[in-house]
PDB file with SEQRES, HELIX, SHEET and CRYST1 records, atoms N, CA, C and O in Angstrom:
SEQRES   1 A   56  MET ASN TYR ALA PRO GLN PHE GLY VAL LEU ALA VAL LEU          
SEQRES   2 A   56  TYR VAL LEU VAL MET ALA ALA LEU THR GLY LEU ALA ILE          
SEQRES   3 A   56  TYR VAL LEU ILE LEU VAL ILE THR PHE LEU ARG LEU ARG          
SEQRES   4 A   56  ILE ALA GLU MET ARG ARG ALA ALA PRO PRO ALA GLY ASP          
SEQRES   5 A   56  SER ARG ARG PRO                                              
HELIX    1 AA1 ALA A    4  ALA A   46  1                                  43    
CRYST1    1.000    1.000    1.000  90.00  90.00  90.00 P 1           1          
ATOM      1  N   MET A   1     -47.939  26.037  -4.918  1.00  0.00           N  
ATOM      2  CA  MET A   1     -47.344  24.737  -4.611  1.00  0.00           C  
ATOM      3  C   MET A   1     -48.396  23.861  -3.941  1.00  0.00           C  
ATOM      4  O   MET A   1     -49.198  24.316  -3.125  1.00  0.00           O  
ATOM      5  N   ASN A   2     -48.360  22.609  -4.311  1.00  0.00           N  
ATOM      6  CA  ASN A   2     -49.337  21.663  -3.783  1.00  0.00           C  
ATOM      7  C   ASN A   2     -48.619  20.676  -2.865  1.00  0.00           C  
ATOM      8  O   ASN A   2     -47.721  19.956  -3.302  1.00  0.00           O  
ATOM      9  N   TYR A   3     -49.015  20.644  -1.598  1.00  0.00           N  
ATOM     10  CA  TYR A   3     -48.348  19.774  -0.633  1.00  0.00           C  
ATOM     11  C   TYR A   3     -49.116  18.469  -0.391  1.00  0.00           C  
ATOM     12  O   TYR A   3     -48.749  17.713   0.509  1.00  0.00           O  
ATOM     13  N   ALA A   4     -50.132  18.192  -1.138  1.00  0.00           N  
ATOM     14  CA  ALA A   4     -50.957  17.001  -0.918  1.00  0.00           C  
ATOM     15  C   ALA A   4     -50.146  15.705  -0.986  1.00  0.00           C  
ATOM     16  O   ALA A   4     -50.354  14.831  -0.144  1.00  0.00           O  
ATOM     17  N   PRO A   5     -49.226  15.537  -1.954  1.00  0.00           N  
ATOM     18  CA  PRO A   5     -48.472  14.267  -1.970  1.00  0.00           C  
ATOM     19  C   PRO A   5     -47.634  14.044  -0.717  1.00  0.00           C  
ATOM     20  O   PRO A   5     -47.538  12.916  -0.234  1.00  0.00           O  
ATOM     21  N   GLN A   6     -47.022  15.110  -0.177  1.00  0.00           N  
ATOM     22  CA  GLN A   6     -46.225  14.924   1.032  1.00  0.00           C  
ATOM     23  C   GLN A   6     -47.104  14.495   2.204  1.00  0.00           C  
ATOM     24  O   GLN A   6     -46.720  13.618   2.978  1.00  0.00           O  
ATOM     25  N   PHE A   7     -48.267  15.101   2.336  1.00  0.00           N  
ATOM     26  CA  PHE A   7     -49.157  14.711   3.405  1.00  0.00           C  
ATOM     27  C   PHE A   7     -49.618  13.275   3.205  1.00  0.00           C  
ATOM     28  O   PHE A   7     -49.806  12.551   4.183  1.00  0.00           O  
ATOM     29  N   GLY A   8     -49.801  12.852   1.973  1.00  0.00           N  
ATOM     30  CA  GLY A   8     -50.190  11.469   1.697  1.00  0.00           C  
ATOM     31  C   GLY A   8     -49.090  10.504   2.108  1.00  0.00           C  
ATOM     32  O   GLY A   8     -49.370   9.454   2.686  1.00  0.00           O  
ATOM     33  N   VAL A   9     -47.835  10.852   1.814  1.00  0.00           N  
ATOM     34  CA  VAL A   9     -46.708   9.995   2.186  1.00  0.00           C  
ATOM     35  C   VAL A   9     -46.581   9.940   3.704  1.00  0.00           C  
ATOM     36  O   VAL A   9     -46.343   8.876   4.276  1.00  0.00           O  
ATOM     37  N   LEU A  10     -46.740  11.082   4.348  1.00  0.00           N  
ATOM     38  CA  LEU A  10     -46.665  11.099   5.809  1.00  0.00           C  
ATOM     39  C   LEU A  10     -47.793  10.281   6.432  1.00  0.00           C  
ATOM     40  O   LEU A  10     -47.595   9.609   7.444  1.00  0.00           O  
ATOM     41  N   ALA A  11     -48.953  10.338   5.835  1.00  0.00           N  
ATOM     42  CA  ALA A  11     -50.078   9.560   6.357  1.00  0.00           C  
ATOM     43  C   ALA A  11     -49.803   8.064   6.218  1.00  0.00           C  
ATOM     44  O   ALA A  11     -50.104   7.293   7.129  1.00  0.00           O  
ATOM     45  N   VAL A  12     -49.242   7.655   5.102  1.00  0.00           N  
ATOM     46  CA  VAL A  12     -48.913   6.241   4.901  1.00  0.00           C  
ATOM     47  C   VAL A  12     -47.842   5.802   5.893  1.00  0.00           C  
ATOM     48  O   VAL A  12     -47.945   4.723   6.477  1.00  0.00           O  
ATOM     49  N   LEU A  13     -46.823   6.622   6.087  1.00  0.00           N  
ATOM     50  CA  LEU A  13     -45.778   6.289   7.050  1.00  0.00           C  
ATOM     51  C   LEU A  13     -46.350   6.206   8.466  1.00  0.00           C  
ATOM     52  O   LEU A  13     -45.984   5.322   9.241  1.00  0.00           O  
ATOM     53  N   TYR A  14     -47.246   7.133   8.794  1.00  0.00           N  
ATOM     54  CA  TYR A  14     -47.868   7.125  10.118  1.00  0.00           C  
ATOM     55  C   TYR A  14     -48.654   5.832  10.322  1.00  0.00           C  
ATOM     56  O   TYR A  14     -48.561   5.203  11.376  1.00  0.00           O  
ATOM     57  N   VAL A  15     -49.415   5.444   9.329  1.00  0.00           N  
ATOM     58  CA  VAL A  15     -50.208   4.209   9.437  1.00  0.00           C  
ATOM     59  C   VAL A  15     -49.289   3.001   9.583  1.00  0.00           C  
ATOM     60  O   VAL A  15     -49.576   2.109  10.380  1.00  0.00           O  
ATOM     61  N   LEU A  16     -48.198   2.953   8.837  1.00  0.00           N  
ATOM     62  CA  LEU A  16     -47.269   1.830   8.943  1.00  0.00           C  
ATOM     63  C   LEU A  16     -46.609   1.771  10.324  1.00  0.00           C  
ATOM     64  O   LEU A  16     -46.480   0.694  10.906  1.00  0.00           O  
ATOM     65  N   VAL A  17     -46.196   2.918  10.841  1.00  0.00           N  
ATOM     66  CA  VAL A  17     -45.563   2.945  12.161  1.00  0.00           C  
ATOM     67  C   VAL A  17     -46.565   2.546  13.239  1.00  0.00           C  
ATOM     68  O   VAL A  17     -46.225   1.785  14.145  1.00  0.00           O  
ATOM     69  N   MET A  18     -47.786   3.048  13.154  1.00  0.00           N  
ATOM     70  CA  MET A  18     -48.806   2.689  14.144  1.00  0.00           C  
ATOM     71  C   MET A  18     -49.146   1.197  14.066  1.00  0.00           C  
ATOM     72  O   MET A  18     -49.364   0.564  15.099  1.00  0.00           O  
ATOM     73  N   ALA A  19     -49.192   0.634  12.873  1.00  0.00           N  
ATOM     74  CA  ALA A  19     -49.459  -0.796  12.725  1.00  0.00           C  
ATOM     75  C   ALA A  19     -48.324  -1.612  13.343  1.00  0.00           C  
ATOM     76  O   ALA A  19     -48.573  -2.622  14.001  1.00  0.00           O  
ATOM     77  N   ALA A  20     -47.086  -1.181  13.136  1.00  0.00           N  
ATOM     78  CA  ALA A  20     -45.949  -1.894  13.721  1.00  0.00           C  
ATOM     79  C   ALA A  20     -45.979  -1.802  15.247  1.00  0.00           C  
ATOM     80  O   ALA A  20     -45.740  -2.797  15.932  1.00  0.00           O  
ATOM     81  N   LEU A  21     -46.268  -0.625  15.777  1.00  0.00           N  
ATOM     82  CA  LEU A  21     -46.336  -0.472  17.231  1.00  0.00           C  
ATOM     83  C   LEU A  21     -47.481  -1.283  17.825  1.00  0.00           C  
ATOM     84  O   LEU A  21     -47.335  -1.872  18.896  1.00  0.00           O  
ATOM     85  N   THR A  22     -48.604  -1.318  17.147  1.00  0.00           N  
ATOM     86  CA  THR A  22     -49.736  -2.114  17.622  1.00  0.00           C  
ATOM     87  C   THR A  22     -49.383  -3.593  17.626  1.00  0.00           C  
ATOM     88  O   THR A  22     -49.708  -4.313  18.570  1.00  0.00           O  
ATOM     89  N   GLY A  23     -48.721  -4.042  16.574  1.00  0.00           N  
ATOM     90  CA  GLY A  23     -48.289  -5.444  16.514  1.00  0.00           C  
ATOM     91  C   GLY A  23     -47.319  -5.778  17.635  1.00  0.00           C  
ATOM     92  O   GLY A  23     -47.425  -6.839  18.249  1.00  0.00           O  
ATOM     93  N   LEU A  24     -46.381  -4.892  17.907  1.00  0.00           N  
ATOM     94  CA  LEU A  24     -45.433  -5.123  18.996  1.00  0.00           C  
ATOM     95  C   LEU A  24     -46.131  -5.137  20.349  1.00  0.00           C  
ATOM     96  O   LEU A  24     -45.789  -5.941  21.217  1.00  0.00           O  
ATOM     97  N   ALA A  25     -47.099  -4.261  20.534  1.00  0.00           N  
ATOM     98  CA  ALA A  25     -47.827  -4.220  21.802  1.00  0.00           C  
ATOM     99  C   ALA A  25     -48.606  -5.515  22.024  1.00  0.00           C  
ATOM    100  O   ALA A  25     -48.632  -6.043  23.136  1.00  0.00           O  
ATOM    101  N   ILE A  26     -49.234  -6.022  20.981  1.00  0.00           N  
ATOM    102  CA  ILE A  26     -49.975  -7.279  21.091  1.00  0.00           C  
ATOM    103  C   ILE A  26     -49.021  -8.434  21.376  1.00  0.00           C  
ATOM    104  O   ILE A  26     -49.332  -9.314  22.178  1.00  0.00           O  
ATOM    105  N   TYR A  27     -47.862  -8.432  20.722  1.00  0.00           N  
ATOM    106  CA  TYR A  27     -46.861  -9.476  20.939  1.00  0.00           C  
ATOM    107  C   TYR A  27     -46.387  -9.468  22.394  1.00  0.00           C  
ATOM    108  O   TYR A  27     -46.283 -10.524  23.019  1.00  0.00           O  
ATOM    109  N   VAL A  28     -46.102  -8.286  22.929  1.00  0.00           N  
ATOM    110  CA  VAL A  28     -45.652  -8.173  24.321  1.00  0.00           C  
ATOM    111  C   VAL A  28     -46.759  -8.626  25.268  1.00  0.00           C  
ATOM    112  O   VAL A  28     -46.483  -9.304  26.258  1.00  0.00           O  
ATOM    113  N   LEU A  29     -47.988  -8.267  24.983  1.00  0.00           N  
ATOM    114  CA  LEU A  29     -49.109  -8.682  25.824  1.00  0.00           C  
ATOM    115  C   LEU A  29     -49.235 -10.202  25.855  1.00  0.00           C  
ATOM    116  O   LEU A  29     -49.472 -10.781  26.915  1.00  0.00           O  
ATOM    117  N   ILE A  30     -49.082 -10.846  24.713  1.00  0.00           N  
ATOM    118  CA  ILE A  30     -49.142 -12.313  24.661  1.00  0.00           C  
ATOM    119  C   ILE A  30     -47.993 -12.924  25.456  1.00  0.00           C  
ATOM    120  O   ILE A  30     -48.193 -13.907  26.169  1.00  0.00           O  
ATOM    121  N   LEU A  31     -46.792 -12.355  25.343  1.00  0.00           N  
ATOM    122  CA  LEU A  31     -45.651 -12.855  26.110  1.00  0.00           C  
ATOM    123  C   LEU A  31     -45.879 -12.710  27.607  1.00  0.00           C  
ATOM    124  O   LEU A  31     -45.568 -13.625  28.369  1.00  0.00           O  
ATOM    125  N   VAL A  32     -46.412 -11.587  28.035  1.00  0.00           N  
ATOM    126  CA  VAL A  32     -46.663 -11.358  29.462  1.00  0.00           C  
ATOM    127  C   VAL A  32     -47.694 -12.345  29.980  1.00  0.00           C  
ATOM    128  O   VAL A  32     -47.508 -12.928  31.047  1.00  0.00           O  
ATOM    129  N   ILE A  33     -48.778 -12.539  29.240  1.00  0.00           N  
ATOM    130  CA  ILE A  33     -49.816 -13.485  29.667  1.00  0.00           C  
ATOM    131  C   ILE A  33     -49.244 -14.890  29.767  1.00  0.00           C  
ATOM    132  O   ILE A  33     -49.519 -15.602  30.733  1.00  0.00           O  
ATOM    133  N   THR A  34     -48.451 -15.299  28.779  1.00  0.00           N  
ATOM    134  CA  THR A  34     -47.849 -16.634  28.793  1.00  0.00           C  
ATOM    135  C   THR A  34     -46.907 -16.786  29.986  1.00  0.00           C  
ATOM    136  O   THR A  34     -46.945 -17.800  30.683  1.00  0.00           O  
ATOM    137  N   PHE A  35     -46.063 -15.778  30.221  1.00  0.00           N  
ATOM    138  CA  PHE A  35     -45.124 -15.844  31.333  1.00  0.00           C  
ATOM    139  C   PHE A  35     -45.864 -15.940  32.661  1.00  0.00           C  
ATOM    140  O   PHE A  35     -45.495 -16.740  33.521  1.00  0.00           O  
ATOM    141  N   LEU A  36     -46.905 -15.130  32.832  1.00  0.00           N  
ATOM    142  CA  LEU A  36     -47.642 -15.160  34.087  1.00  0.00           C  
ATOM    143  C   LEU A  36     -48.338 -16.498  34.304  1.00  0.00           C  
ATOM    144  O   LEU A  36     -48.381 -16.995  35.429  1.00  0.00           O  
ATOM    145  N   ARG A  37     -48.879 -17.081  33.251  1.00  0.00           N  
ATOM    146  CA  ARG A  37     -49.531 -18.385  33.391  1.00  0.00           C  
ATOM    147  C   ARG A  37     -48.519 -19.443  33.815  1.00  0.00           C  
ATOM    148  O   ARG A  37     -48.810 -20.278  34.671  1.00  0.00           O  
ATOM    149  N   LEU A  38     -47.334 -19.407  33.218  1.00  0.00           N  
ATOM    150  CA  LEU A  38     -46.295 -20.371  33.593  1.00  0.00           C  
ATOM    151  C   LEU A  38     -45.828 -20.135  35.025  1.00  0.00           C  
ATOM    152  O   LEU A  38     -45.600 -21.088  35.770  1.00  0.00           O  
ATOM    153  N   ARG A  39     -45.684 -18.877  35.409  1.00  0.00           N  
ATOM    154  CA  ARG A  39     -45.229 -18.545  36.766  1.00  0.00           C  
ATOM    155  C   ARG A  39     -46.254 -18.968  37.807  1.00  0.00           C  
ATOM    156  O   ARG A  39     -45.882 -19.492  38.857  1.00  0.00           O  
ATOM    157  N   ILE A  40     -47.533 -18.751  37.537  1.00  0.00           N  
ATOM    158  CA  ILE A  40     -48.588 -19.157  38.470  1.00  0.00           C  
ATOM    159  C   ILE A  40     -48.596 -20.674  38.614  1.00  0.00           C  
ATOM    160  O   ILE A  40     -48.732 -21.191  39.723  1.00  0.00           O  
ATOM    161  N   ALA A  41     -48.453 -21.390  37.504  1.00  0.00           N  
ATOM    162  CA  ALA A  41     -48.423 -22.856  37.561  1.00  0.00           C  
ATOM    163  C   ALA A  41     -47.225 -23.332  38.373  1.00  0.00           C  
ATOM    164  O   ALA A  41     -47.337 -24.286  39.144  1.00  0.00           O  
ATOM    165  N   GLU A  42     -46.071 -22.672  38.206  1.00  0.00           N  
ATOM    166  CA  GLU A  42     -44.870 -23.044  38.954  1.00  0.00           C  
ATOM    167  C   GLU A  42     -45.066 -22.796  40.453  1.00  0.00           C  
ATOM    168  O   GLU A  42     -44.637 -23.604  41.277  1.00  0.00           O  
ATOM    169  N   MET A  43     -45.706 -21.693  40.801  1.00  0.00           N  
ATOM    170  CA  MET A  43     -45.936 -21.382  42.211  1.00  0.00           C  
ATOM    171  C   MET A  43     -46.923 -22.371  42.836  1.00  0.00           C  
ATOM    172  O   MET A  43     -46.784 -22.740  44.002  1.00  0.00           O  
ATOM    173  N   ARG A  44     -47.908 -22.792  42.064  1.00  0.00           N  
ATOM    174  CA  ARG A  44     -48.868 -23.766  42.590  1.00  0.00           C  
ATOM    175  C   ARG A  44     -48.199 -25.113  42.837  1.00  0.00           C  
ATOM    176  O   ARG A  44     -48.509 -25.792  43.816  1.00  0.00           O  
ATOM    177  N   ARG A  45     -47.282 -25.502  41.950  1.00  0.00           N  
ATOM    178  CA  ARG A  45     -46.572 -26.771  42.147  1.00  0.00           C  
ATOM    179  C   ARG A  45     -45.670 -26.705  43.371  1.00  0.00           C  
ATOM    180  O   ARG A  45     -45.493 -27.710  44.059  1.00  0.00           O  
ATOM    181  N   ALA A  46     -45.100 -25.543  43.652  1.00  0.00           N  
ATOM    182  CA  ALA A  46     -44.179 -25.394  44.775  1.00  0.00           C  
ATOM    183  C   ALA A  46     -44.909 -25.229  46.106  1.00  0.00           C  
ATOM    184  O   ALA A  46     -44.301 -25.411  47.161  1.00  0.00           O  
ATOM    185  N   ALA A  47     -46.181 -24.895  46.081  1.00  0.00           N  
ATOM    186  CA  ALA A  47     -46.934 -24.666  47.317  1.00  0.00           C  
ATOM    187  C   ALA A  47     -47.215 -25.999  48.001  1.00  0.00           C  
ATOM    188  O   ALA A  47     -47.367 -27.024  47.337  1.00  0.00           O  
ATOM    189  N   PRO A  48     -47.283 -25.980  49.324  1.00  0.00           N  
ATOM    190  CA  PRO A  48     -47.620 -27.213  50.037  1.00  0.00           C  
ATOM    191  C   PRO A  48     -49.075 -27.600  49.759  1.00  0.00           C  
ATOM    192  O   PRO A  48     -49.873 -26.755  49.352  1.00  0.00           O  
ATOM    193  N   PRO A  49     -49.420 -28.859  49.974  1.00  0.00           N  
ATOM    194  CA  PRO A  49     -50.806 -29.280  49.737  1.00  0.00           C  
ATOM    195  C   PRO A  49     -51.781 -28.480  50.613  1.00  0.00           C  
ATOM    196  O   PRO A  49     -51.396 -27.933  51.646  1.00  0.00           O  
ATOM    197  N   ALA A  50     -53.026 -28.421  50.191  1.00  0.00           N  
ATOM    198  CA  ALA A  50     -54.015 -27.573  50.860  1.00  0.00           C  
ATOM    199  C   ALA A  50     -54.277 -28.025  52.298  1.00  0.00           C  
ATOM    200  O   ALA A  50     -54.483 -27.179  53.169  1.00  0.00           O  
ATOM    201  N   GLY A  51     -54.276 -29.327  52.571  1.00  0.00           N  
ATOM    202  CA  GLY A  51     -54.574 -29.814  53.900  1.00  0.00           C  
ATOM    203  C   GLY A  51     -53.385 -29.853  54.825  1.00  0.00           C  
ATOM    204  O   GLY A  51     -53.528 -30.238  55.986  1.00  0.00           O  
ATOM    205  N   ASP A  52     -52.228 -29.473  54.360  1.00  0.00           N  
ATOM    206  CA  ASP A  52     -51.005 -29.524  55.161  1.00  0.00           C  
ATOM    207  C   ASP A  52     -51.000 -28.392  56.172  1.00  0.00           C  
ATOM    208  O   ASP A  52     -51.081 -27.221  55.800  1.00  0.00           O  
ATOM    209  N   SER A  53     -50.904 -28.742  57.480  1.00  0.00           N  
ATOM    210  CA  SER A  53     -50.945 -27.721  58.518  1.00  0.00           C  
ATOM    211  C   SER A  53     -49.558 -27.199  58.863  1.00  0.00           C  
ATOM    212  O   SER A  53     -49.435 -26.245  59.631  1.00  0.00           O  
ATOM    213  N   ARG A  54     -48.515 -27.806  58.312  1.00  0.00           N  
ATOM    214  CA  ARG A  54     -47.153 -27.330  58.579  1.00  0.00           C  
ATOM    215  C   ARG A  54     -46.914 -26.018  57.863  1.00  0.00           C  
ATOM    216  O   ARG A  54     -47.365 -25.816  56.736  1.00  0.00           O  
ATOM    217  N   ARG A  55     -46.205 -25.138  58.526  1.00  0.00           N  
ATOM    218  CA  ARG A  55     -45.875 -23.854  57.905  1.00  0.00           C  
ATOM    219  C   ARG A  55     -44.355 -23.776  57.745  1.00  0.00           C  
ATOM    220  O   ARG A  55     -43.617 -24.282  58.590  1.00  0.00           O  
ATOM    221  N   PRO A  56     -43.899 -23.162  56.699  1.00  0.00           N  
ATOM    222  CA  PRO A  56     -42.439 -23.073  56.504  1.00  0.00           C  
ATOM    223  C   PRO A  56     -41.764 -22.159  57.496  1.00  0.00           C  
ATOM    224  O   PRO A  56     -40.546 -21.990  57.451  1.00  0.00           O  
TER     225      PRO A  56                                                      
END                                                                             
């Protein structure tokens, strides 16, 4: 019996699953970077001016 075709199918499925997971990881990384940039900008807008000596 020759099992080469099954290993070929499994290899193709493995490559497809890894490509999908890699794509999802990159997508999540882009979302995190975007969220953090927006959050940092929001915190800077909410902060008092640099020369302000008043403390909350």
